[in-house]
One Martini backbone bead per residue (centre of mass of N, CA, C, O) as a GRO file, in nm:
protein
  243
    1MET     BB    1   1.152   1.235   0.400
    2GLN     BB    2   1.154   0.968   0.227
    3GLU     BB    3   1.031   0.684   0.143
    4GLU     BB    4   1.121   0.360   0.218
    5LEU     BB    5   1.203   0.120  -0.044
    6PHE     BB    6   1.186  -0.239  -0.064
    7LEU     BB    7   1.324  -0.532  -0.182
    8GLU     BB    8   1.240  -0.890  -0.119
    9GLU     BB    9   1.098  -1.030  -0.373
   10SER     BB   10   1.008  -1.283  -0.626
   11ILE     BB   11   0.710  -1.318  -0.818
   12GLU     BB   12   0.457  -1.488  -0.986
   13LEU     BB   13   0.195  -1.364  -1.198
   14LYS     BB   14  -0.132  -1.473  -1.306
   15GLU     BB   15  -0.383  -1.463  -1.492
   16GLU     BB   16  -0.718  -1.440  -1.337
   17GLU     BB   17  -1.086  -1.493  -1.376
   18THR     BB   18  -1.111  -1.511  -1.053
   19ASP     BB   19  -1.176  -1.500  -0.700
   20ASN     BB   20  -0.853  -1.572  -0.630
   21GLY     BB   21  -0.770  -1.302  -0.700
   22VAL     BB   22  -0.626  -0.984  -0.781
   23TRP     BB   23  -0.600  -0.653  -0.818
   24LEU     BB   24  -0.430  -0.460  -1.081
   25HIS     BB   25  -0.242  -0.137  -1.099
   26TYR     BB   26  -0.089   0.108  -1.290
   27ILE     BB   27   0.180   0.344  -1.268
   28GLY     BB   28   0.286   0.602  -1.434
   29LYS     BB   29   0.610   0.721  -1.526
   30GLY     BB   30   0.535   1.011  -1.662
   31LEU     BB   31   0.418   1.113  -1.360
   32TYR     BB   32   0.552   0.891  -1.159
   33THR     BB   33   0.673   0.811  -0.876
   34ILE     BB   34   0.642   0.642  -0.600
   35GLU     BB   35   0.707   0.869  -0.406
   36SER     BB   36   0.506   1.086  -0.530
   37PHE     BB   37   0.254   0.917  -0.492
   38VAL     BB   38   0.266   0.898  -0.184
   39ARG     BB   39   0.258   1.201  -0.125
   40GLU     BB   40  -0.018   1.253  -0.251
   41ALA     BB   41  -0.183   1.033  -0.077
   42LYS     BB   42  -0.155   1.187   0.197
   43LYS     BB   43  -0.386   1.393   0.110
   44TYR     BB   44  -0.596   1.237  -0.123
   45GLY     BB   45  -0.529   0.981  -0.203
   46VAL     BB   46  -0.663   0.748  -0.417
   47SER     BB   47  -0.695   0.787  -0.791
   48ARG     BB   48  -0.839   0.574  -1.052
   49ALA     BB   49  -0.875   0.520  -1.374
   50ILE     BB   50  -1.158   0.363  -1.531
   51PRO     BB   51  -1.355   0.176  -1.695
   52LEU     BB   52  -1.696   0.145  -1.673
   53GLN     BB   53  -1.699  -0.171  -1.713
   54MET     BB   54  -1.517  -0.229  -1.460
   55LEU     BB   55  -1.713  -0.126  -1.234
   56LYS     BB   56  -1.904  -0.375  -1.253
   57LYS     BB   57  -1.669  -0.582  -1.114
   58LEU     BB   58  -1.708  -0.428  -0.852
   59ASN     BB   59  -1.668  -0.362  -0.503
   60TRP     BB   60  -1.703  -0.264  -0.213
   61GLY     BB   61  -1.377  -0.293  -0.074
   62ASP     BB   62  -1.197  -0.359  -0.287
   63LYS     BB   63  -0.880  -0.470  -0.376
   64ILE     BB   64  -0.601  -0.253  -0.507
   65TYR     BB   65  -0.318  -0.296  -0.657
   66LEU     BB   66   0.010  -0.138  -0.689
   67ALA     BB   67   0.216  -0.048  -0.981
   68GLN     BB   68   0.545  -0.051  -1.148
   69SER     BB   69   0.712  -0.062  -1.423
   70LEU     BB   70   1.052  -0.187  -1.515
   71SER     BB   71   1.022  -0.427  -1.739
   72LYS     BB   72   1.048  -0.635  -1.979
   73VAL     BB   73   0.956  -0.967  -2.088
   74GLU     BB   74   1.114  -1.254  -2.222
   75THR     BB   75   0.832  -1.369  -2.390
   76ASP     BB   76   0.562  -1.470  -2.556
   77ASP     BB   77   0.443  -1.247  -2.379
   78LYS     BB   78   0.441  -0.908  -2.466
   79ASN     BB   79   0.278  -0.800  -2.187
   80GLU     BB   80   0.510  -0.861  -1.998
   81VAL     BB   81   0.624  -0.761  -1.666
   82VAL     BB   82   0.831  -0.596  -1.448
   83ALA     BB   83   0.728  -0.521  -1.116
   84LYS     BB   84   0.627  -0.291  -0.869
   85VAL     BB   85   0.484  -0.356  -0.549
   86PHE     BB   86   0.364  -0.106  -0.291
   87GLY     BB   87   0.033  -0.134  -0.275
   88TYR     BB   88  -0.302  -0.037  -0.160
   89PHE     BB   89  -0.668  -0.019  -0.214
   90ARG     BB   90  -0.993   0.060  -0.136
   91VAL     BB   91  -1.311   0.080  -0.242
   92GLU     BB   92  -1.489   0.389  -0.124
   93SER     BB   93  -1.503   0.556  -0.394
   94VAL     BB   94  -1.649   0.765  -0.658
   95GLN     BB   95  -1.560   0.933  -0.947
   96LEU     BB   96  -1.746   1.191  -1.143
   97SER     BB   97  -1.687   1.297  -1.467
   98ALA     BB   98  -1.929   1.556  -1.531
   99SER     BB   99  -2.202   1.692  -1.572
  100ASP     BB  100  -2.465   1.833  -1.398
  101LYS     BB  101  -2.676   1.669  -1.536
  102LEU     BB  102  -2.572   1.385  -1.506
  103LYS     BB  103  -2.541   1.390  -1.207
  104SER     BB  104  -2.841   1.441  -1.135
  105GLU     BB  105  -2.945   1.170  -1.281
  106VAL     BB  106  -2.785   0.985  -1.089
  107TYR     BB  107  -2.867   1.076  -0.808
  108GLY     BB  108  -3.196   1.057  -0.874
  109ASP     BB  109  -3.195   0.771  -0.913
  110GLU     BB  110  -3.365   0.511  -0.756
  111ARG     BB  111  -3.107   0.312  -0.760
  112VAL     BB  112  -2.920   0.532  -0.598
  113ARG     BB  113  -3.005   0.756  -0.394
  114ALA     BB  114  -2.842   1.014  -0.351
  115LYS     BB  115  -2.678   1.179  -0.066
  116VAL     BB  116  -2.593   1.489   0.008
  117ILE     BB  117  -2.300   1.592   0.227
  118ASP     BB  118  -2.130   1.778   0.010
  119SER     BB  119  -2.046   2.082  -0.185
  120GLY     BB  120  -1.760   2.147  -0.202
  121GLY     BB  121  -1.546   2.379  -0.391
  122TYR     BB  122  -1.265   2.238  -0.459
  123THR     BB  123  -0.926   2.202  -0.555
  124VAL     BB  124  -0.736   1.952  -0.735
  125GLN     BB  125  -0.379   1.868  -0.742
  126ARG     BB  126  -0.241   1.647  -0.970
  127ALA     BB  127  -0.031   1.489  -1.177
  128CYS     BB  128  -0.272   1.367  -1.364
  129GLY     BB  129  -0.459   1.614  -1.254
  130SER     BB  130  -0.741   1.844  -1.252
  131TYR     BB  131  -1.006   1.945  -1.014
  132GLU     BB  132  -1.343   1.996  -0.910
  133VAL     BB  133  -1.540   1.971  -0.638
  134GLY     BB  134  -1.885   1.954  -0.635
  135SER     BB  135  -1.991   1.670  -0.488
  136ILE     BB  136  -2.114   1.469  -0.215
  137ALA     BB  137  -2.234   1.123  -0.216
  138VAL     BB  138  -2.444   0.881  -0.089
  139THR     BB  139  -2.483   0.505  -0.113
  140ASN     BB  140  -2.651   0.171  -0.142
  141ALA     BB  141  -2.534   0.106  -0.402
  142ASN     BB  142  -2.383  -0.072  -0.615
  143LEU     BB  143  -2.144  -0.069  -0.865
  144SER     BB  144  -2.314  -0.194  -1.094
  145THR     BB  145  -2.548   0.007  -1.067
  146VAL     BB  146  -2.389   0.271  -1.105
  147ALA     BB  147  -2.285   0.197  -1.387
  148GLU     BB  148  -2.560   0.154  -1.531
  149VAL     BB  149  -2.661   0.443  -1.483
  150ILE     BB  150  -2.445   0.598  -1.623
  151LYS     BB  151  -2.483   0.466  -1.903
  152GLU     BB  152  -2.773   0.555  -1.944
  153LYS     BB  153  -2.727   0.866  -1.920
  154GLU     BB  154  -2.529   0.889  -2.150
  155ASN     BB  155  -2.725   0.800  -2.375
  156GLU     BB  156  -2.951   1.015  -2.317
  157LEU     BB  157  -2.737   1.274  -2.339
  158GLY     BB  158  -2.477   1.235  -2.515
  159GLU     BB  159  -2.248   1.142  -2.290
  160LYS     BB  160  -1.915   1.139  -2.139
  161ALA     BB  161  -1.777   0.978  -1.881
  162LYS     BB  162  -1.562   0.968  -1.586
  163VAL     BB  163  -1.396   0.718  -1.387
  164PHE     BB  164  -1.311   0.664  -1.031
  165VAL     BB  165  -1.117   0.503  -0.794
  166CYS     BB  166  -1.115   0.514  -0.425
  167GLY     BB  167  -0.864   0.559  -0.153
  168GLU     BB  168  -0.651   0.432   0.082
  169LEU     BB  169  -0.321   0.399   0.134
  170VAL     BB  170  -0.138   0.085   0.147
  171LEU     BB  171   0.162  -0.006   0.259
  172ILE     BB  172   0.421  -0.216   0.140
  173GLU     BB  173   0.654  -0.438   0.092
  174PRO     BB  174   0.816  -0.453  -0.179
  175ILE     BB  175   0.770  -0.620  -0.495
  176GLU     BB  176   0.847  -0.844  -0.736
  177ILE     BB  177   0.692  -0.896  -1.065
  178THR     BB  178   0.508  -1.097  -1.295
  179ALA     BB  179   0.298  -0.936  -1.540
  180PRO     BB  180   0.052  -0.811  -1.692
  181PHE     BB  181  -0.008  -0.538  -1.910
  182THR     BB  182  -0.218  -0.246  -1.830
  183ARG     BB  183  -0.453   0.035  -1.818
  184SER     BB  184  -0.621  -0.116  -1.635
  185LEU     BB  185  -0.731  -0.409  -1.514
  186VAL     BB  186  -0.591  -0.693  -1.335
  187ARG     BB  187  -0.597  -1.043  -1.282
  188VAL     BB  188  -0.424  -1.196  -1.001
  189ASN     BB  189  -0.205  -1.410  -0.846
  190VAL     BB  190  -0.162  -1.422  -0.477
  191ASP     BB  191   0.008  -1.435  -0.172
  192GLU     BB  192  -0.092  -1.243   0.090
  193SER     BB  193   0.058  -1.374   0.341
  194LYS     BB  194   0.354  -1.247   0.222
  195LEU     BB  195   0.260  -0.974   0.289
  196VAL     BB  196   0.381  -0.649   0.412
  197VAL     BB  197   0.266  -0.414   0.621
  198LYS     BB  198   0.335  -0.081   0.705
  199LYS     BB  199   0.106   0.143   0.621
  200THR     BB  200  -0.156   0.389   0.667
  201LEU     BB  201  -0.293   0.657   0.471
  202LYS     BB  202  -0.464   0.887   0.613
  203ILE     BB  203  -0.771   1.072   0.551
  204GLU     BB  204  -0.993   1.325   0.618
  205SER     BB  205  -1.190   1.284   0.336
  206LYS     BB  206  -1.326   1.018   0.401
  207ARG     BB  207  -1.552   0.811   0.198
  208GLU     BB  208  -1.826   0.588   0.201
  209LYS     BB  209  -2.012   0.522  -0.047
  210ALA     BB  210  -1.921   0.739  -0.276
  211VAL     BB  211  -2.024   1.008  -0.502
  212VAL     BB  212  -1.804   1.213  -0.688
  213HIS     BB  213  -1.825   1.525  -0.814
  214VAL     BB  214  -1.643   1.636  -1.107
  215LYS     BB  215  -1.484   1.923  -1.248
  216ASP     BB  216  -1.273   2.034  -1.478
  217TYR     BB  217  -1.106   1.813  -1.614
  218LYS     BB  218  -0.735   1.787  -1.633
  219ARG     BB  219  -0.527   1.609  -1.821
  220ARG     BB  220  -0.224   1.431  -1.775
  221LEU     BB  221   0.041   1.263  -1.955
  222ARG     BB  222   0.302   1.441  -1.858
  223LEU     BB  223   0.618   1.477  -1.672
  224ASN     BB  224   0.875   1.643  -1.592
  225LYS     BB  225   1.104   1.677  -1.357
  226THR     BB  226   1.049   1.969  -1.296
  227GLU     BB  227   0.731   1.960  -1.280
  228ARG     BB  228   0.728   1.751  -1.047
  229MET     BB  229   0.884   1.923  -0.841
  230LYS     BB  230   0.689   2.164  -0.830
  231LEU     BB  231   0.439   2.000  -0.739
  232LEU     BB  232   0.559   1.884  -0.487
  233ASN     BB  233   0.650   2.155  -0.345
  234ARG     BB  234   0.367   2.277  -0.339
  235SER     BB  235   0.249   2.056  -0.155
  236LEU     BB  236   0.448   2.092   0.090
  237GLU     BB  237   0.370   2.385   0.148
  238GLU     BB  238   0.052   2.369   0.162
  239PHE     BB  239   0.029   2.068   0.341
  240GLY     BB  240   0.264   1.958   0.506
  241LEU     BB  241   0.431   1.674   0.375
  242GLY     BB  242   0.675   1.673   0.511
  243GLY     BB  243   0.906   1.433   0.670
   0.00000   0.00000   0.00000
């Protein structure tokens, strides 16, 4: 049975670059429905790609709300959309898609001092792409420092890395909002006291303050309906996510 998602109210969110707002990130309609995204998060948790410079603005435990755009808004701001917000996750780990060399340089930097706790060695298949988990390490460094070290090592090695922020999905009673659209993160104002939490989708492989090295990342830009259903059915059969 699919998760039942209901609209309850419509509120307007305005972009705000202050500590009073919350982070918002959009889920692409070319790859996911909200229901298929939730199904995937039951097994793997949430993993969202962000620009490296955005990682510098985040802290461990920061809450990032998730939304999917429904339609454009007829306003002077051409980037505003009506969207459905259906949940959030807290930044518990960072995935680093990079070469073994760059990973070793980041792990070994004295500012990060990452301690490997898991050797990985398994493949993850998401609708947005597939990758192999190389290793999992924990660190006491803040995210700004981790981002700075990654950038320095990129420059030294002449390589570009890709970063993802990850955590467990918390479902809320969905709401419709009006907000700026971006493929990165956007800061918006919202009264969180009006949001109703439905449940948290716990995952077995949860790691806190971890830097996870992933290899052979193959990004997908779009899935048609048939491909999406095949991927979903394979996940249901392999991991028992149905019901």
